[in-house]
C-alpha positions in Angstrom: -29.2 11.6 -15.4 -29.9 13.1 -19.0 -27.5 16.2 -18.6 -25.1 13.5 -17.5 -25.4 11.2 -20.0 -24.8 14.4 -22.5 -22.0 15.5 -20.8 -20.2 12.5 -20.7 -20.8 11.7 -24.7 -19.4 15.7 -25.1 -16.2 14.2 -23.7 -16.0 11.6 -25.2 -16.1 13.7 -28.6 -13.7 16.0 -27.5 -10.9 13.3 -26.5 -11.9 10.6 -29.0 -12.4 12.8 -32.2 -11.5 16.4 -31.4 -8.2 14.9 -29.4 -7.9 17.7 -26.8 -6.2 16.4 -23.9 -8.1 14.4 -21.0 -7.6 17.0 -18.1 -9.0 19.9 -20.6 -11.7 17.9 -21.6 -12.8 17.2 -18.5 -12.2 20.4 -16.9 -13.8 22.0 -19.9 -17.0 19.4 -19.9 -16.8 19.4 -16.3 -17.2 23.5 -16.0 -20.0 24.2 -18.7 -21.8 20.9 -17.7 -22.0 22.3 -13.8 -23.0 25.7 -14.8 -25.7 24.0 -17.0 -27.1 22.3 -13.8 -26.9 25.4 -12.0 -28.8 27.7 -14.3 -31.6 24.8 -15.1 -31.8 25.7 -18.7 -30.1 25.1 -22.1 -32.5 27.5 -23.6 -29.8 30.9 -23.7 -26.1 30.6 -22.2 -26.5 34.1 -20.6 -28.8 32.2 -18.3 -25.8 29.3 -17.2 -24.9 30.2 -13.5 -21.1 31.2 -14.5 -20.6 32.3 -10.5 -20.9 29.1 -9.0 -19.4 27.5 -12.0 -16.2 29.6 -11.7 -16.2 29.2 -7.9 -15.9 25.5 -7.8 -13.1 25.2 -10.2 -11.2 27.9 -8.6 -11.8 26.2 -5.2 -10.8 22.7 -6.9 -7.5 24.2 -8.4 -6.9 25.8 -5.0 -8.1 22.4 -2.7 -6.3 20.5 -4.6 -2.7 22.6 -5.2 -2.4 23.4 -1.5 -3.4 19.5 -0.6 -0.7 17.8 1.6 -1.6 14.2 0.9 -1.3 14.9 -2.4 2.7 15.5 -1.9 3.3 12.1 -2.1 2.5 11.5 -6.2 5.8 14.0 -7.0 8.0 12.4 -3.9 7.2 8.7 -5.1 7.8 9.7 -8.6 11.3 11.3 -7.9 11.8 8.0 -6.1 11.0 6.1 -8.9 13.3 8.1 -11.1 16.5 8.1 -9.1 16.1 4.2 -8.7 16.1 4.2 -12.5 18.8 6.5 -12.7 20.7 4.2 -10.5 20.9 1.8 -12.5 18.4 -0.9 -10.8 17.1 -2.7 -13.8 19.9 -4.6 -14.5 20.6 -5.3 -11.3 17.3 -6.8 -10.6 17.5 -8.3 -14.0 20.9 -10.3 -13.2 19.9 -11.3 -10.1 16.3 -12.7 -11.1 18.6 -14.5 -14.2 21.1 -15.7 -11.7 18.2 -18.1 -10.0 16.0 -18.6 -12.6 17.7 -18.4 -16.4 18.7 -21.9 -16.4 15.1 -23.2 -16.8 12.9 -23.5 -19.8 11.4 -20.1 -20.2 13.8 -19.2 -17.2 15.2 -15.7 -18.8 10.9 -14.7 -19.2 10.3 -16.1 -15.9 13.7 -13.4 -14.2 12.1 -10.7 -16.4 8.9 -11.1 -15.0 10.0 -11.1 -11.4 12.6 -8.0 -12.4 9.4 -6.1 -13.4 7.7 -6.5 -10.6 10.7 -5.5 -8.6 11.6 -2.7 -10.1 7.3 -1.4 -10.9 7.3 -1.5 -7.2 10.2 0.9 -6.6 9.2 3.0 -10.1 5.3 3.0 -9.6 5.2 3.3 -13.2 4.4 0.6 -16.0 5.2 2.3 -19.0 8.5 3.2 -17.5 9.1 -0.6 -16.4 8.4 -2.0 -20.3 10.5 0.8 -21.8 13.8 0.2 -19.2 13.1 -3.7 -19.6 13.0 -3.6 -22.9 16.4 -2.3 -22.7 17.9 -4.9 -20.8 15.9 -7.9 -20.9 15.3 -8.2 -24.9 19.3 -9.1 -25.5 19.7 -11.6 -23.5 16.4 -13.5 -24.6 17.3 -13.1 -28.0 20.6 -14.3 -27.6 19.8 -17.5 -26.1 17.1 -17.7 -29.3 13.7 -16.7 -27.3 10.6 -16.0 -29.5 10.2 -12.3 -30.0 6.4 -13.2 -29.3 7.2 -14.2 -25.5 10.1 -12.2 -25.2 8.2 -8.9 -25.5 5.1 -10.4 -24.1 6.7 -10.5 -20.7 8.1 -7.5 -20.5 5.0 -5.8 -21.1 3.0 -7.9 -19.1 5.8 -7.6 -16.2 5.7 -4.1 -16.7 1.7 -4.0 -15.8 2.5 -4.9 -12.2 4.2 -1.3 -11.7 0.2 0.6 -11.4 -0.5 -2.3 -8.4 2.8 -3.1 -6.4 2.7 -0.3 -3.8 3.5 2.2 -3.8 1.4 3.3 -6.5 0.3 6.5 -7.8 -2.8 4.7 -9.5 -3.6 3.3 -5.9 -2.8 7.1 -4.2 -5.2 9.0 -7.1 -8.3 6.4 -6.3 -7.6 7.0 -2.7 -7.6 10.6 -3.0 -10.8 10.4 -5.8 -12.7 8.1 -3.3 -11.4 9.6 0.0 -9.9 6.1 1.0 -7.0 5.4 3.2 -3.8 5.2 1.3 -2.1 3.0 3.6 -5.0 0.8 3.5 -5.2 0.7 -0.4 -1.0 0.0 -0.4 -1.5 -3.1 2.3 -4.5 -4.5 0.0 -2.1 -4.3 -3.0 0.4 -6.3 -1.5 -1.0 -9.9 -2.4 -2.9 -9.5 -5.4 0.5 -8.1 -6.9 2.4 -10.9 -5.9 -0.4 -13.0 -7.2 -0.2 -11.5 -10.5 3.7 -12.5 -10.2 3.2 -15.9 -10.0 0.6 -16.2 -12.4 2.6 -14.7 -15.2 5.2 -17.4 -14.4 2.8 -19.8 -14.7 1.8 -18.3 -17.7 5.3 -18.5 -19.1 5.6 -22.2 -18.1 2.8 -22.8 -20.0 3.7 -21.4 -23.5 7.1 -22.8 -23.4 5.5 -26.2 -22.6 3.3 -26.2 -25.4 6.3 -24.7 -27.6 9.7 -25.8 -25.9 12.0 -23.5 -28.9 10.3 -20.8 -27.3 12.1 -20.4 -24.4 15.1 -22.3 -24.1 17.6 -22.6 -21.3 20.1 -20.0 -20.3 23.2 -20.6 -18.2 23.2 -22.2 -14.5 24.5 -20.5 -11.7 26.6 -21.7 -8.6 24.9 -20.4 -5.4 28.1 -18.4 -4.8 27.4 -16.2 -8.1 23.7 -16.5 -7.1 24.7 -14.6 -4.0 26.9 -12.2 -5.8 24.1 -11.4 -7.7 22.2 -10.2 -5.1 24.8 -7.6 -3.5 23.8 -5.4 -5.8 20.4 -5.3 -4.7 20.3 -4.9 -1.4 20.4 -1.5 -1.2 17.1 -1.0 -2.8 15.3 -3.9 -1.1 16.6 -1.9 2.3 15.1 1.4 1.3 11.8 -0.8 -0.2 11.2 -2.5 3.0 12.0 0.7 5.2 9.7 2.6 2.9 6.6 0.1 2.9 7.3 -1.9 6.1 7.0 1.7 7.8 3.4 2.5 6.4 2.5 -1.1 7.1 3.4 -0.6 10.5 2.1 2.8 11.0 5.5 4.1 11.5 4.8 7.0 9.7 2.3 7.9 6.8 2.5 7.1 3.4 3.6 11.2 2.5 6.6 10.9 5.3 7.2 7.5 3.8 7.8 9.0 0.4 9.9 11.8 1.5 12.2 9.3 2.9 12.1 6.9 0.1 12.9 9.8 -2.6 15.8 10.8 0.6 17.0 7.2 0.3 16.8 6.4 -3.4 19.1 10.0 -3.4 21.6 8.2 -1.1 21.4 5.2 -3.4 22.2 7.0 -6.7 25.1 9.0 -4.9 26.7 6.1 -3.9 26.6 4.2 -7.1 28.2 7.3 -8.7 25.1 7.2 -10.7 24.4 11.5 -10.2 25.8 14.2 -12.1 24.7 18.2 -12.0 23.2 17.7 -16.0 21.4 13.7 -15.1 20.2 15.4 -11.6 18.4 18.5 -13.4 16.9 15.9 -15.9 15.3 14.2 -12.9 13.7 17.1 -11.4 12.5 18.2 -14.0 11.1 14.7 -15.4 9.7 14.6 -12.0 8.3 18.0 -11.6 6.7 17.2 -15.8 5.0 14.2 -14.8 4.2 15.3 -11.6 2.4 18.4 -13.3 0.6 16.3 -15.7 -0.9 13.9 -13.1 -2.1 17.2 -11.2 -3.8 18.6 -14.3 -5.4 15.1 -15.0 -6.8 14.8 -11.5 -7.9 18.5 -11.4 -10.1 18.2 -14.5 -11.4 14.8 -13.5 -12.2 16.3 -9.8 -14.0 19.5 -11.9 -15.8 16.7 -14.2 -17.0 14.2 -11.3 -18.5 17.4 -9.5 -20.7 18.0 -12.6 -21.6 14.5 -12.6 -22.7 14.3 -8.6 -24.4 17.5 -8.9 -26.5 16.2 -12.2 -27.1 13.3 -9.9 -26.2 10.1 -12.1 -24.7 8.1 -9.0 -28.0 8.6 -7.4 -29.8 7.9 -10.5 -28.1 4.9 -11.5 -28.3 3.5 -7.9 -32.0 3.8 -8.1 -32.0 2.1 -11.7 -29.8 -0.8 -10.6 -32.1 -1.1 -7.6 -35.2 -1.6 -9.6 -33.4 -4.4 -11.1 -33.9 -8.1 -10.3 -30.0 -8.9 -9.8 -28.1 -9.5 -6.9 -24.7 -6.6 -6.2 -22.3 -9.1 -7.2 -24.0 -9.0 -10.7 -23.6 -5.3 -11.2 -19.9 -5.8 -10.1 -19.3 -8.2 -13.1 -21.4 -5.7 -15.0 -19.0 -2.6 -14.0 -15.9 -5.1 -14.8 -17.1 -5.7 -18.1 -17.8 -2.0 -19.1 -14.0 -1.6 -17.8 -12.8 -4.7 -20.3 -14.5 -2.8 -23.1 -13.3 0.7 -21.9 -10.0 -0.6 -21.9 -9.9 -1.7 -25.5 -10.2 2.6 -26.2 -8.4 4.2 -23.0 -5.5 3.7 -21.1 -5.4 2.7 -17.5 -5.4 6.6 -16.2 -7.8 8.3 -18.3 -10.7 5.2 -17.8 -10.0 5.6 -14.2 -10.3 8.9 -13.8 -13.9 8.4 -16.4 -15.1 5.7 -14.4 -14.5 6.0 -10.4 -17.1 9.2 -10.1 -19.7 7.4 -11.3 -18.8 3.9 -10.1 -17.7 4.4 -6.3 -21.2 6.0 -5.1 -22.9 3.0 -6.3 -20.5 0.5 -5.1 -20.5 2.1 -1.8 -24.3 2.2 -1.8 -24.6 -1.8 -2.1 -22.7 -2.1 0.8 -19.0 -3.3 -0.7 -16.0 -2.5 0.6 -14.1 0.3 -1.1 -10.5 -1.0 -0.1 -11.7 -4.1 -2.2 -13.2 -2.4 -5.1 -10.3 0.0 -5.4 -8.1 -3.1 -6.0 -10.6 -4.5 -8.3 -10.6 -1.3 -10.5 -6.8 -1.4 -10.5 -6.3 -4.8 -11.0 -9.0 -4.4 -14.1 -7.2 -1.0 -15.6 -3.8 -3.1 -15.2 -5.8 -5.7 -17.6 -6.0 -2.4 -20.3 -2.2 -2.2 -20.7 -2.3 -5.1 -22.7 -5.4 -5.3 -24.5 -5.7 -5.0 -28.2 -6.4 -2.3 -29.8 -4.8 0.2 -27.8 -2.7 -1.5 -24.8 -0.2 1.2 -23.7 2.7 -1.1 -22.6 2.4 -2.7 -26.0 2.9 0.0 -27.9 5.6 1.1 -25.6 7.5 -1.7 -26.8 6.8 -1.2 -30.4 8.6 1.8 -30.2 11.5 0.6 -28.3 11.7 -2.4 -30.1 10.9 -1.2 -34.1 11.7 -4.6 -35.8 9.1 -5.9 -33.8 5.6 -5.8 -34.8 2.3 -4.9 -32.4 0.6 -7.9 -33.4 3.4 -10.5 -32.8 3.4 -8.8 -29.0 -0.3 -9.1 -28.9 -0.2 -12.4 -29.6 2.2 -13.1 -27.0 0.4 -11.7 -24.3 -2.9 -13.5 -24.6 -1.5 -16.2 -22.0 -0.7 -12.9 -20.0 -3.8 -11.8 -20.6 -5.5 -14.5 -19.3 -3.7 -15.0 -16.2 -5.0 -11.6 -15.3 -8.7 -12.2 -15.9 -8.8 -15.2 -13.7 -6.8 -13.1 -10.8 -9.4 -10.8 -11.5 -11.8 -13.3 -10.7 -10.3 -14.8 -7.6 -10.3 -11.1 -6.2 -14.2 -10.1 -7.0 -14.9 -13.5 -6.0 -12.7 -13.8 -2.9 -12.5 -10.5 -1.0 -10.2 -11.3 1.5 -7.4 -11.7 -0.9 -7.1 -7.8 -0.8 -8.5 -7.7 2.8 -6.7 -9.7 4.6 -3.4 -7.4 5.5 -5.5 -4.2 5.8 -7.9 -6.2 8.2 -4.7 -7.6 10.0 -3.0 -4.2 10.2 -5.4 -1.3 10.2 -9.1 -3.1 11.3 
């Protein structure tokens, strides 16, 4: 365990102090740590077993590049980029606003619902926050919404993107733990919509305490509301086909991602939102994002090999078994670690650093890995709006330079509390996550 802890400390030093990107940091520590463990000595660098470490690293790189199931990542990213380019964010916000805008806090509620719908297709919390800030902020300012509530509803709504399927984070968790991706997608559905409902309750609580923070907007007739839905039918059908096909077992997540990308391309063509230049930008952005995720994943797998060979998961299990605590108390201790780490790391980094250490322990304690995956994603979701490093908050600060980060952090407090409540519910009542997977696949 000592070797693994030294390696983890060096990793944190490289990331936080030296500022080496996390993909390279994990790869470097994993490579040299694996060599150290195999060589069995730190006395002489020549004693390190370089051949085994080189073989391990090269195998991880080749296997990851050739892994068929990983093609789901660039395909879902491409689908999200195409849908974003087609102008869906404006249509979703208009439809949500038509039904909710006339209520107190209605524009914030519409923003949360639109963020939930957009992030379900886009799959990226940061992209959802940046896009919806440009769409939702002007009308909320027009009706006199407080900047704290307006920006908080965007920042919090954007966090839904990493849980509501299709979710790249869930795909990466599934690959790290060899858990069924379609079961993870099914498990994330109810907690994702529970998050939307609790965020709506948070908005209501804010405007109940301060009605001036969220004045009513204009009221639409039912005819106008139905007309507002016209712009989102295509994407709703695409989402239903993609996720329904996965849930019913008609096609695999990889096949669904291909269908989703193809359908998004057809929708973008039908909306006449594509040109050769924009298509090139979409493809290059997809390639860039995919390459970044693959690099991080490869680094995490190399680091995971070192951690496992150093025996940290087994030693951790032995240590926990020696304590007189219940398995659920161990889960709460893990969640507390995640919340603390969320104040320093962004969600993907935190997931990749901790899952290789914790999931063998959780599995040994008899917990369901699908349930644990949803719990982990929810707690990492909280990190997106947790000070001092809430990535969604800093994205909004960049898009809206006239709004202070402190104002946004103050506004997201009720949403953060709603997330903590949801986390406790999902942790204590496992069936919230496992109902759909058990109904469909078990």
